[in-house]
C-alpha positions as CSV (number, residue, x, y, z in Angstrom):
1,X,34.8,-6.4,30.6
2,X,34.8,-10.1,31.5
3,X,37.6,-12.3,30.2
4,X,37.0,-13.9,26.8
5,X,35.4,-12.8,23.6
6,X,32.1,-11.0,24.1
7,X,29.6,-11.0,21.3
8,X,26.3,-9.0,21.3
9,X,23.7,-9.2,18.5
10,X,21.1,-6.5,18.1
11,X,18.1,-7.0,15.8
12,X,16.1,-3.8,15.0
13,X,12.8,-4.4,13.3
14,X,11.2,-1.3,11.6
15,X,7.5,-2.1,11.0
16,X,5.7,-0.3,8.1
17,X,9.1,0.8,7.0
18,X,7.9,1.9,3.5
19,X,5.7,4.5,5.2
20,X,8.7,6.4,6.7
21,X,8.0,10.0,5.9
22,X,11.5,11.2,6.4
23,X,13.0,13.3,3.7
24,X,16.7,12.9,2.6
25,X,19.0,13.8,5.5
26,X,16.4,12.9,8.1
27,X,17.2,10.1,10.5
28,X,15.3,7.2,12.2
29,X,16.8,6.3,15.5
30,X,16.5,3.0,17.3
31,X,15.6,2.7,21.0
32,X,18.6,2.9,23.4
33,X,20.5,-0.4,23.7
34,X,22.6,-1.5,26.7
35,X,24.1,-4.9,27.0
36,X,26.3,-6.9,29.4
37,X,29.9,-7.1,28.4
38,X,30.0,-3.5,27.0
39,X,31.0,-1.8,30.2
40,X,28.0,0.3,30.9
41,X,28.0,1.9,27.5
42,X,24.8,2.8,25.6
43,X,24.2,2.4,21.8
44,X,21.8,3.4,19.0
45,X,21.4,2.5,15.4
46,X,20.8,5.4,13.1
47,X,19.2,4.8,9.8
48,X,18.6,7.5,7.0
49,X,15.8,6.0,4.8
50,X,16.7,8.4,1.9
51,X,20.4,8.9,2.5
52,X,22.3,11.1,4.9
53,X,23.3,13.5,2.1
54,X,21.9,14.6,-1.2
55,X,24.6,12.7,-3.0
56,X,23.3,9.4,-1.4
57,X,19.5,10.0,-1.6
58,X,19.0,6.7,-3.4
59,X,20.7,4.8,-0.6
60,X,19.9,3.8,3.0
61,X,22.6,5.3,5.2
62,X,23.3,3.2,8.3
63,X,25.4,3.9,11.4
64,X,26.1,2.6,14.9
65,X,26.3,5.5,17.4
66,X,27.6,5.4,20.9
67,X,25.6,7.5,23.3
68,X,26.8,10.0,25.9
69,X,27.2,7.4,28.7
70,X,29.4,6.9,31.8
71,X,31.4,4.1,30.3
72,X,35.2,4.2,29.4
73,X,36.5,7.1,27.4
74,X,37.2,4.8,24.5
75,X,35.6,1.4,23.6
76,X,37.2,-0.7,20.9
77,X,34.7,-2.8,19.1
78,X,34.5,-5.0,16.0
79,X,31.1,-4.5,14.4
80,X,29.1,-6.0,11.6
81,X,26.1,-4.0,10.2
82,X,23.7,-5.9,8.0
83,X,20.3,-5.5,6.4
84,X,18.3,-8.8,6.3
85,X,15.5,-10.0,4.0
86,X,12.4,-11.5,5.5
87,X,13.9,-15.0,5.1
88,X,17.0,-13.8,7.1
89,X,19.3,-13.8,4.1
90,X,21.8,-11.0,4.1
91,X,21.1,-8.3,1.5
92,X,24.0,-6.0,2.5
93,X,26.7,-6.2,5.2
94,X,29.8,-4.3,6.2
95,X,32.4,-4.9,8.9
96,X,34.4,-2.2,10.9
97,X,37.0,-2.1,13.6
98,X,36.5,1.1,15.5
99,X,37.4,2.8,18.8
100,X,34.2,4.6,19.9
101,X,34.4,7.7,22.1
102,X,31.3,9.3,23.6
103,X,28.9,10.3,20.8
104,X,31.1,8.6,18.3
105,X,29.8,6.7,15.3
106,X,30.7,4.3,12.5
107,X,28.8,3.3,9.4
108,X,28.2,4.1,5.7
109,X,26.4,6.7,3.7
110,X,25.7,4.3,0.8
111,X,25.0,1.2,2.8
112,X,22.2,-0.2,0.7
113,X,20.6,1.0,-2.5
114,X,16.9,0.6,-2.3
115,X,14.3,0.3,-5.1
116,X,10.6,-0.6,-5.1
117,X,10.9,-4.0,-6.8
118,X,13.7,-5.1,-4.6
119,X,11.9,-4.0,-1.4
120,X,8.6,-5.7,-2.3
121,X,10.4,-8.9,-3.2
122,X,12.4,-9.1,0.0
123,X,10.1,-7.4,2.6
124,X,6.5,-8.5,1.7
125,X,5.4,-7.8,5.3
126,X,6.8,-4.3,5.2
127,X,9.3,-5.0,8.0
128,X,12.9,-3.9,7.5
129,X,15.4,-5.8,9.7
130,X,18.8,-4.3,10.7
131,X,21.3,-6.6,12.4
132,X,24.3,-5.3,14.4
133,X,26.9,-7.7,15.8
134,X,29.4,-6.2,18.3
135,X,32.5,-8.2,19.4
136,X,35.2,-7.4,22.0
137,X,38.1,-9.3,23.4
138,X,39.8,-12.6,22.6
139,X,39.5,-16.2,23.7
140,X,36.5,-18.3,24.5
141,X,33.2,-16.9,23.1
142,X,30.6,-15.5,25.5
143,X,27.6,-15.1,23.2
144,X,24.5,-13.5,24.5
145,X,21.0,-14.1,23.2
146,X,20.1,-11.4,20.6
147,X,18.6,-8.2,21.9
148,X,15.5,-7.3,19.9
149,X,14.3,-3.7,19.5
150,X,11.2,-2.6,17.5
151,X,10.2,0.7,15.9
152,X,6.7,0.9,14.3
153,X,5.6,3.6,11.9
154,X,1.9,4.4,12.4
155,X,-0.2,4.1,9.3
156,X,-3.9,5.1,9.1
157,X,-6.0,4.0,6.1
158,X,-9.3,5.8,5.5
159,X,-11.9,4.7,3.0
160,X,-14.9,6.9,2.0
161,X,-17.3,7.6,-0.8
162,X,-17.3,11.0,-2.6
163,X,-20.7,11.6,-4.2
164,X,-21.2,14.6,-6.5
165,X,-24.8,15.5,-7.2
166,X,-25.8,17.4,-10.3
167,X,-22.4,16.6,-11.9
168,X,-23.3,17.9,-15.3
169,X,-24.0,21.4,-13.9
170,X,-20.6,21.6,-12.0
171,X,-18.8,24.8,-13.0
172,X,-15.1,24.9,-14.0
173,X,-12.8,25.2,-11.0
174,X,-15.7,25.0,-8.6
175,X,-14.8,22.6,-5.9
176,X,-17.2,20.0,-4.6
177,X,-15.8,19.2,-1.1
178,X,-16.6,16.7,1.6
179,X,-15.0,16.2,5.0
180,X,-14.4,12.9,6.8
181,X,-13.2,12.5,10.4
182,X,-10.3,10.3,11.0
183,X,-11.3,7.2,13.0
184,X,-8.0,7.3,15.0
185,X,-7.5,11.0,15.5
186,X,-10.4,12.9,17.1
187,X,-9.4,16.3,15.8
188,X,-8.1,15.3,12.4
189,X,-10.2,15.6,9.3
190,X,-9.6,14.4,5.7
191,X,-10.9,16.7,3.0
192,X,-11.7,15.5,-0.5
193,X,-12.3,18.1,-3.3
194,X,-13.3,17.3,-6.8
195,X,-13.4,19.9,-9.6
196,X,-12.6,20.2,-13.3
197,X,-10.3,22.5,-15.2
198,X,-10.9,24.0,-18.7
199,X,-8.4,23.2,-21.5
200,X,-8.4,23.9,-25.2
201,X,-9.2,20.3,-26.3
202,X,-11.8,18.8,-23.9
203,X,-14.5,19.8,-21.6
204,X,-12.1,19.6,-18.7
205,X,-9.7,17.4,-16.7
206,X,-11.1,16.2,-13.5
207,X,-8.9,16.7,-10.4
208,X,-9.3,15.0,-7.1
209,X,-7.5,16.7,-4.2
210,X,-7.0,15.0,-0.8
211,X,-5.8,17.1,2.2
212,X,-5.8,16.7,6.0
213,X,-6.2,19.1,8.9
214,X,-3.2,17.5,10.7
215,X,0.1,18.6,9.2
216,X,1.8,15.4,10.5
217,X,-0.4,13.2,8.3
218,X,1.6,12.5,5.2
219,X,-0.4,11.0,2.2
220,X,1.5,7.9,0.9
221,X,-1.0,6.0,-1.1
222,X,-4.4,6.7,-2.6
223,X,-6.7,4.6,-4.7
224,X,-9.8,6.1,-6.5
225,X,-12.5,3.9,-8.1
226,X,-15.7,4.8,-9.9
227,X,-18.9,3.3,-8.6
228,X,-20.9,2.2,-11.6
229,X,-24.4,1.0,-10.6
230,X,-23.1,-1.1,-7.8
231,X,-19.9,-2.3,-9.5
232,X,-16.5,-0.9,-8.7
233,X,-14.2,0.2,-11.5
234,X,-10.6,0.9,-10.5
235,X,-9.5,4.2,-12.0
236,X,-6.3,5.5,-10.5
237,X,-3.7,4.4,-7.8
238,X,-0.8,6.6,-6.7
239,X,2.0,5.5,-4.3
240,X,4.9,7.7,-3.3
241,X,6.5,5.5,-0.7
242,X,9.4,4.6,-3.0
243,X,10.1,7.9,-4.6
244,X,13.5,9.4,-4.0
245,X,12.1,12.9,-3.6
246,X,8.8,11.7,-2.0
247,X,6.5,13.7,-4.3
248,X,3.2,15.0,-3.2
249,X,0.2,13.1,-4.5
250,X,-2.6,15.0,-2.8
251,X,-3.7,16.7,-6.0
252,X,-3.7,14.6,-9.2
253,X,-5.9,14.2,-12.2
254,X,-8.6,11.6,-12.3
255,X,-8.5,8.9,-15.1
256,X,-11.6,10.2,-16.9
257,X,-12.3,13.7,-18.2
258,X,-15.6,15.4,-17.6
259,X,-16.3,15.1,-21.3
260,X,-15.9,11.3,-21.3
261,X,-18.2,10.8,-18.3
262,X,-20.9,13.0,-19.8
263,X,-20.6,11.2,-23.1
264,X,-21.4,7.9,-21.2
265,X,-23.6,9.3,-18.5
266,X,-26.0,6.4,-18.9
267,X,-23.2,4.2,-17.7
268,X,-21.5,6.4,-15.1
269,X,-24.2,8.7,-13.7
270,X,-27.4,7.7,-11.9
271,X,-29.7,10.7,-11.7
272,X,-26.7,12.9,-12.6
273,X,-24.7,11.7,-9.6
274,X,-21.0,10.8,-9.8
275,X,-20.0,8.3,-7.2
276,X,-16.3,7.7,-6.3
277,X,-14.8,5.3,-3.8
278,X,-11.6,6.6,-2.3
279,X,-9.0,4.8,-0.1
280,X,-6.1,6.8,1.3
281,X,-3.2,5.7,3.5
282,X,-1.3,8.2,5.6
283,X,2.0,8.0,7.5
284,X,1.4,9.6,10.9
285,X,4.8,9.2,12.6
286,X,6.1,6.8,15.2
287,X,3.5,4.5,16.8
288,X,5.8,3.0,19.4
289,X,9.4,1.9,20.2
290,X,10.1,-1.3,22.3
291,X,13.0,-3.3,23.6
292,X,12.7,-6.9,24.8
293,X,14.6,-10.0,25.4
294,X,14.7,-12.3,22.4
295,X,11.0,-12.9,21.6
296,X,11.1,-15.9,19.4
297,X,8.0,-14.8,17.4
298,X,9.9,-11.8,16.1
299,X,13.0,-13.6,14.9
300,X,13.1,-14.4,11.2
301,X,14.3,-17.5,9.4
302,X,17.9,-18.5,10.3
303,X,18.0,-16.3,13.4
304,X,15.0,-18.1,14.8
305,X,16.5,-21.6,14.0
306,X,19.9,-20.6,15.5
307,X,18.3,-19.8,18.9
308,X,16.0,-22.9,19.2
309,X,16.1,-26.2,17.4
310,X,12.8,-27.4,18.9
311,X,10.6,-29.1,16.2
312,X,7.7,-26.7,16.7
313,X,10.0,-23.8,16.1
314,X,11.1,-25.0,12.6
315,X,9.2,-24.0,9.4
316,X,6.3,-26.1,8.3
317,X,5.7,-27.5,4.8
318,X,3.3,-24.7,4.0
319,X,5.7,-22.1,5.2
320,X,8.5,-23.5,3.1
321,X,6.3,-23.6,0.0
322,X,5.2,-20.0,0.7
323,X,8.9,-19.1,1.0
324,X,9.5,-20.4,-2.5
325,X,7.0,-17.9,-3.8
326,X,8.3,-15.0,-1.7
327,X,11.9,-15.6,-2.8
328,X,10.9,-16.4,-6.5
329,X,13.1,-19.4,-6.3
330,X,13.3,-21.7,-9.4
331,X,10.2,-20.3,-10.9
332,X,9.3,-21.7,-14.4
333,X,6.1,-19.9,-15.4
334,X,4.7,-16.3,-15.4
335,X,1.2,-14.9,-14.8
336,X,1.0,-11.8,-16.9
337,X,-1.5,-9.0,-16.4
338,X,-1.8,-5.9,-18.5
339,X,1.0,-4.1,-16.6
340,X,3.0,-6.7,-14.7
341,X,4.4,-10.3,-14.7
342,X,4.3,-12.6,-11.6
343,X,6.8,-15.5,-11.5
344,X,5.4,-18.8,-10.2
345,X,5.8,-22.5,-10.3
346,X,3.9,-24.8,-12.7
347,X,3.6,-27.6,-10.1
348,X,1.8,-25.3,-7.6
349,X,-0.5,-23.8,-10.3
350,X,-1.4,-27.3,-11.6
351,X,-2.1,-28.7,-8.2
352,X,-4.3,-25.8,-7.1
353,X,-6.2,-24.8,-10.2
354,X,-8.0,-27.0,-12.7
355,X,-7.8,-24.3,-15.3
356,X,-4.1,-23.7,-14.9
357,X,-3.6,-27.5,-14.9
358,X,-5.3,-27.8,-18.3
359,X,-3.4,-24.9,-19.8
360,X,0.0,-26.3,-18.7
361,X,-0.7,-30.0,-19.2
362,X,-1.9,-30.1,-22.8
363,X,-0.4,-28.6,-25.9
364,X,-1.7,-25.1,-25.5
365,X,0.2,-21.9,-26.0
366,X,0.6,-21.4,-22.2
367,X,2.5,-24.7,-22.0
368,X,4.8,-23.7,-24.9
369,X,5.5,-20.1,-23.8
370,X,5.5,-20.7,-20.0
371,X,3.3,-17.5,-19.8
372,X,-0.3,-17.3,-18.8
373,X,-2.2,-14.2,-19.8
374,X,-4.5,-13.0,-17.0
375,X,-5.6,-9.7,-18.6
376,X,-9.0,-9.9,-16.8
377,X,-7.3,-9.5,-13.3
378,X,-5.6,-6.6,-11.7
379,X,-2.1,-6.7,-10.2
380,X,-3.4,-6.8,-6.6
381,X,-5.8,-9.6,-7.3
382,X,-3.1,-11.8,-8.9
383,X,-0.8,-11.1,-6.0
384,X,-3.5,-12.2,-3.5
385,X,-4.5,-15.2,-5.8
386,X,-0.9,-16.5,-5.9
387,X,-0.5,-16.0,-2.1
388,X,-3.5,-18.1,-1.6
389,X,-2.3,-20.8,-4.0
390,X,1.0,-21.1,-2.1
391,X,-0.2,-20.6,1.5
392,X,-4.0,-21.2,1.6
393,X,-4.5,-17.8,3.3
394,X,-5.7,-14.4,2.3
395,X,-4.3,-11.3,3.9
396,X,-6.4,-8.2,4.9
397,X,-9.5,-9.3,3.0
398,X,-12.1,-6.6,2.4
399,X,-15.3,-6.3,0.4
400,X,-13.9,-5.0,-2.8
401,X,-11.0,-7.5,-2.9
402,X,-13.3,-10.4,-1.9
403,X,-15.6,-9.7,-4.9
404,X,-12.7,-9.6,-7.3
405,X,-11.0,-12.7,-5.8
406,X,-14.4,-14.5,-6.0
407,X,-14.4,-13.8,-9.7
408,X,-10.8,-15.0,-10.1
409,X,-11.4,-18.1,-8.1
410,X,-14.5,-19.0,-10.2
411,X,-12.7,-18.1,-13.5
412,X,-9.7,-20.3,-12.7
413,X,-11.5,-23.0,-10.7
414,X,-9.8,-22.5,-7.3
415,X,-12.7,-24.0,-5.2
416,X,-11.3,-23.4,-1.8
417,X,-10.6,-19.7,-2.5
418,X,-14.1,-19.3,-3.9
419,X,-15.5,-20.8,-0.7
420,X,-13.4,-18.4,1.5
421,X,-14.6,-15.4,-0.5
422,X,-18.3,-16.6,-0.4
423,X,-18.2,-17.0,3.3
424,X,-16.6,-13.6,3.8
425,X,-19.1,-11.8,1.6
426,X,-22.1,-13.6,3.2
427,X,-20.9,-12.6,6.7
428,X,-20.5,-8.9,5.6
429,X,-23.9,-8.4,3.9
430,X,-25.6,-5.1,4.4
431,X,-28.7,-3.6,2.8
432,X,-26.5,-1.3,0.7
433,X,-24.3,-4.0,-0.7
434,X,-26.7,-6.9,-1.0
435,X,-27.7,-6.0,-4.6
436,X,-24.1,-6.2,-5.7
437,X,-23.7,-9.6,-4.2
438,X,-27.0,-10.8,-5.7
439,X,-25.8,-9.8,-9.1
440,X,-22.4,-11.5,-8.5
441,X,-24.0,-14.7,-7.4
442,X,-26.4,-14.7,-10.4
443,X,-23.7,-13.9,-12.9
444,X,-21.6,-16.9,-11.7
445,X,-24.6,-19.2,-11.3
446,X,-23.8,-19.7,-7.7
447,X,-27.1,-21.1,-6.3
448,X,-25.8,-21.5,-2.7
449,X,-24.6,-18.0,-2.4
450,X,-27.6,-16.6,-4.2
451,X,-29.8,-18.4,-1.7
452,X,-28.0,-16.8,1.2
453,X,-28.4,-13.4,-0.4
454,X,-32.1,-13.9,-1.1
455,X,-32.7,-14.9,2.5
456,X,-31.0,-11.8,3.7
457,X,-33.1,-9.6,1.4
458,X,-36.4,-11.1,2.6
459,X,-35.3,-10.6,6.2
460,X,-34.4,-6.9,5.6
461,X,-36.8,-6.2,2.7
462,X,-37.9,-2.7,3.8
463,X,-34.3,-1.5,4.1
464,X,-33.1,-3.2,1.0
465,X,-36.0,-2.3,-1.4
466,X,-36.0,1.3,-0.1
467,X,-32.2,1.8,-0.7
468,X,-30.6,3.8,-3.5
469,X,-28.5,0.8,-4.4
470,X,-31.6,-1.3,-5.1
471,X,-32.9,1.4,-7.3
472,X,-29.7,1.1,-9.3
473,X,-30.3,-2.6,-9.6
474,X,-33.8,-2.1,-10.8
475,X,-32.6,0.2,-13.6
476,X,-29.6,-1.9,-14.7
477,X,-31.0,-5.4,-14.1
478,X,-34.8,-5.2,-13.7
479,X,-35.5,-8.9,-14.4
480,X,-33.2,-10.1,-11.6
481,X,-34.5,-7.4,-9.2
482,X,-38.1,-8.2,-10.1
483,X,-37.7,-12.0,-9.6
484,X,-36.1,-11.4,-6.2
485,X,-39.0,-9.1,-5.1
486,X,-41.5,-11.8,-6.1
487,X,-39.7,-14.4,-3.9
488,X,-41.7,-13.4,-0.8
489,X,-45.0,-14.3,-2.5
490,X,-43.7,-17.4,-4.2
491,X,-42.4,-18.8,-0.9
492,X,-45.7,-18.0,0.9
493,X,-47.6,-19.8,-1.8
494,X,-45.3,-22.9,-1.7
495,X,-45.5,-23.1,2.0
496,X,-49.4,-23.4,2.0
């Protein structure tokens, strides 16, 4: 080794970490790491997401391993192992002085106790960061630029509709099954089976069972909604990513019983058809592993600032404000849904929403209690709403979320968010969803959006008017459907 004190920093980013499918005792290994000043030795970080032993199953176990290399028989190193939050703050850290032989290791079984709320608060992008500092020698520092390694867990999300014809005649324990091909894996199929069981109290509990033909696909999240005449009603969401024992969620009861649906068949069944919207997220193993030389775009917070002090590398105002929300720093108000509370800042809410400003500026109960009830919104909608209020961006926008965010934006007078959702919905119009957007625009008296929808309908009238979704609209809102169908003739008449 060269004279002086050698310091090497390793940053290991594990992307989609919450989707690690490892059971307790299973290990996630970083790519091999070699660095100048460590005399030709090779190193690995070993992380056990659910503990190395059964006794430590609620902890992350973390170790530094020396590989079977051609370096010296023993290498004495001072190491510091840390887990960093997204803002580069240290959540857990331990230091060791150890003499490593070939295949030797040092670390801790109970390095960091993980729970869902802590993880979501500190890792909103689902990237876990492990930092390892290795020091040898004395005297003048010779500090190398950090070595960055990445491991990504592959995740596939599949959305599909499960339609059950003649629902009222379905027999007990008789499965209605559909098969959907995976968009990513040619020979992998997802199977969705719906059936109901007989019990002593009701007509039967409805079960929805999700399986795959690939044994390496592990179901981590599933969300099932009921399609009610063009509207989506969220029913059940299951997520096992933070379970200590990682329970199976492939077969679980639906929110409604068969008896309940049949009692309200005029609401839930169109021509005796049950229509479900399913979204499933699977962990499919490692997507890739990479090693690179200090890419600035991958360094977080303080690590990024320490390497470069150029102005364009420092956080912007919007990034700093977003960071306040992510860290829940100095919050003074809460948005409360039926199941969860979201800390926020009065100043930001008042600046971004005319409704929130009125609630918090005059002598209303929200001002006195520092709590705003948003019972009409789901947890995921409030999360996205707040993210937009703080950052002016929406992440991973899709049709169902866009319609719900549109409602929230209109309800709480967030004009810019409403415009973003309107633009997204207008760009993603199809003959099958145009009826839903027409009803949304009409309900919210949005003349501009309604005009865009009407133009689309007249351009694709044969496809739209002949679709099953339009038939639903005719049954549930005949006046609106009829007025729209007359537009063609009214416009012809006005143009003469």
